C-alpha positions in Angstrom: 92.4 96.3 104.6 89.1 96.2 102.7 88.4 94.4 99.4 90.8 95.8 96.8 91.4 98.8 99.1 94.0 99.4 101.8 93.8 102.1 104.5 96.8 103.5 106.4 96.1 105.0 109.9 98.2 107.0 112.4 99.7 104.6 115.0 97.5 101.6 116.0 94.3 103.6 115.5 91.4 102.6 113.1 89.4 105.7 113.7 88.4 107.9 110.7 90.1 111.0 112.3 93.5 109.1 112.1 93.2 108.0 108.5 96.3 109.0 106.6 95.6 107.6 103.1 93.7 105.0 101.1 95.2 102.9 98.3 93.1 101.1 95.8 93.7 99.3 92.5 93.3 101.6 89.5 91.3 99.1 87.6 89.4 95.9 88.5 91.4 93.8 86.1 95.1 94.5 85.7 98.0 92.9 84.0 100.3 95.2 85.9 99.4 96.3 89.4 98.6 100.0 89.5 97.4 101.8 92.6 95.6 105.1 93.1 96.5 106.8 96.4 94.1 109.2 98.1 95.1 111.3 101.0 92.6 111.4 103.9 91.2 114.8 103.0 90.7 114.0 99.3 87.1 113.1 98.7 87.3 113.5 94.9 87.9 111.1 92.0 91.5 112.2 91.1 94.2 110.5 93.1 96.9 112.4 94.9 99.5 109.8 93.9 99.8 106.8 91.6 101.9 103.7 91.8 102.6 102.5 88.3 104.7 99.8 86.8 105.5 96.2 86.5 105.9 94.8 89.9 106.0 91.4 88.2 108.8 92.8 86.1 110.4 93.9 89.4 110.0 97.7 89.2 107.5 100.5 89.8 107.3 104.3 89.9 105.4 106.4 92.4 104.0 109.6 90.7 102.2 112.7 91.8 98.5 112.3 90.8 97.9 111.8 87.1 101.2 113.6 86.2 104.6 112.2 85.2 106.2 113.9 88.2 108.3 111.1 89.9 108.5 110.8 93.6 110.3 107.5 93.9 111.2 104.4 92.0 111.5 100.8 93.3 113.2 97.9 91.8 113.7 94.3 93.1 117.2 93.3 93.8 118.2 90.0 92.5 121.2 88.1 94.0 122.2 84.6 94.7 121.3 85.1 98.4 117.8 86.3 97.7 117.2 83.4 95.3 118.6 80.7 97.7 116.7 82.1 100.7 113.6 83.0 98.7 113.6 86.5 100.2 112.7 89.8 98.7 115.0 92.8 98.6 114.2 96.1 97.1 116.2 99.1 96.0 114.2 102.3 96.4 115.3 105.7 95.0 113.4 108.5 96.7 113.5 112.0 95.3 114.3 115.1 97.5 111.6 116.4 99.9 109.6 113.2 99.8 108.5 111.3 102.9 110.5 108.0 103.1 107.9 106.4 105.4 105.1 107.1 103.0 107.1 105.5 100.1 108.0 102.5 102.2 104.3 102.0 103.1 103.3 102.0 99.4 106.0 99.5 98.6 104.8 97.2 101.4 101.2 97.5 100.2 102.3 96.6 96.7 104.3 93.7 98.0 101.2 92.4 99.9 99.0 92.7 96.9 101.3 90.7 94.8 101.9 88.1 97.5 98.1 87.6 97.7 97.9 87.2 94.0 100.6 84.5 94.0 99.0 82.7 96.9 101.9 83.3 99.4 101.4 84.1 103.1 
């Protein structure tokens, strides 16, 4: 992890050749967390994917680039158990032909960003 930037690598590697994607905040100051996702071979300014939404409002959408083409949607599940145990549970809808592991990685990054913001471990 780098300041306001997260890198995902193949396996345990940290080598440039094993970089899968980079996630960074869309804007320096945000009321809602939005991420731009760049695949390793993308050296341009336009992201390959975007994570948009109100994580604080318990939901987000994962989109293709700057389009409205939806890849997945995440929403936080609220139940008596999650409230009592202070745990997080998510419901994720992944559209056909989308890599589930990639979507889970983005949800985990988003969760970590918001845990950092609220001062949690």
